[in-house]
N, C-alpha and C positions, 0 to 999 in steps of 0.2 A: 503494499500499499505506500503510495508516494505521499510526502508531506506536502505536496503542491496539489492545488485544485486543478483537476484535468478536464473539468466541465468545459465544454466547447464555448468559445466567444459567441455571443448574440449576433444576429445579422448587423444590428447597428454597430456595435464594437467591432466587427469584422471589416464592415465598410470604412470605419474611422481609420483602423490600421492600414488598410490597403491603400488609403489616400495618402499616407505618408511614405510609400515605396517609390523608389525610382523605377523607371522602365526595365532596366536590368534585374532588379530584385522581383518585379512582377513576373517577368519571363521565367526565371529560375523557380521562384516559390510557388507561383500559381499555375505556371504552365509546364511545370516538369522539366525545365531548360537545365543546361549545363553551362557553368563559366568556363572561359578558355583556362587551360592549365597554366601554372606557374604565374598568374597574375593576381590570385587572391589576396586580399589584405592580410588574412589570418595565416597565410602559408608558414611564414618565417615568424610568427608571434612567439616569443619566449615568455611572456609574462605568465606568473601564478594566477589562476583564477578559473571561471567557468564560462563554457560557451553556451549561448542561450539561442532559442529560436528568434530570429530576425522580427517576425511578425508578431507572436504573442508572449515572448520573453520567457518561455518555459525553460529551465535549465536542461541542457543535453548532454555536454560532455565536460569533464574536468580536464584542466590542463596536464595533470598527472597522467592522463591516460593517451595523451597526444605523442605521436612518433613521426620520423621523416620516412614516409613510404617511397619517396622517390617518384611518386606519380604525378605531382604538380598540384595536388589538392591536400588541404589539411586532412589529416587521418588520425583515427583514435582506435583504441583496441577495446574499448567497453563504453557504454552509455553511463551517464550520471545515474540514471535509474532505468533499468529494462522497461518500465511502464511509460517512460516518456517518449519512446520511439515506437512507430508502428512498422512492421515489415510487410511489403507488399511485393508478390511476384510481378516482375516486370518483363515482357517478351518483345519490347519495342527494338527497333534498329537490328532485328535479326539475331538478338542474343537473349539469354535467359540470365537475368540478373534479379537481385532482391533490392528493391527501391526502399528507402526509409524516410518516413515523413514525421512530423510532429504529431505526437499522439494526441495533443489538445486542439490545434488548429488545422492539421492536415497538410500543413506546408511542406513542400518538397525539399529534402535536405541533401540528398544524395544517394549513395548505394552501399551496401555492406557485401564483403568478399570474405571468403574463407582462407585468406592467405596472409593474416596478420601475425603479429608476434604472440609469444605466450603472455599472459595465461590463457587468453580466450582464443588465440589464433584467428581473430576477426579484424578485418580492416574496414572502419567506417570511414568511407570516403566522402567528404562533404564539400560543398560549394561555400566559399567564404561569404557570398552574398546571403547565404541562407542563415547566417550566424550574426549575433551580437556578442560582445564580451565583456564580463564583469570580472574586474581584479578582486582578489581576495581582500576582504574587508570593506568592499564598496556595497552599497545598497543594491538590492535586487531591482531591476526594472520591474514595474508593475503596471503597465499599461491597461490592464484590466481592472485595476483598483480592488484586488482580492485580498482577503485577511490571511492570517496564519504565516507559513513559512515565507510567503512572497513579500511580506511586509520587513523581512529581516535582511541580513547581509549575506554576501558570498564567503565562502571560505572553509 
């Protein structure tokens, strides 16, 4: 059970959140696009903290699970909480892959592959534009104005 409220945003909340997205963020988050490799803002981020959903701010991955996969996208071996990501079979582009989306708002994050490091052997390969970053000790972003853990700080 997550400490965060996984109830999806209302239609009004979603409209307000989407209004703040750039064209590239809309293409990736809402239309299941992919940003170009080796250009994402979080590829080389070395700060300690938590990567959150760019749309609804749900915590998705801790910096302590980030690793250099050499693929050109930020990669993580485990989610912040398995309940925070949803896995969906993706057969687009002539491939069979597992897409990962935000469990709360459904935004496209990237894909997960079975070629990561121990202990999970998973590589959650994410688009930087799908993410926001909260450094340890900083307040969680709370665009949905929720109570509980979301009113606290990262770390």
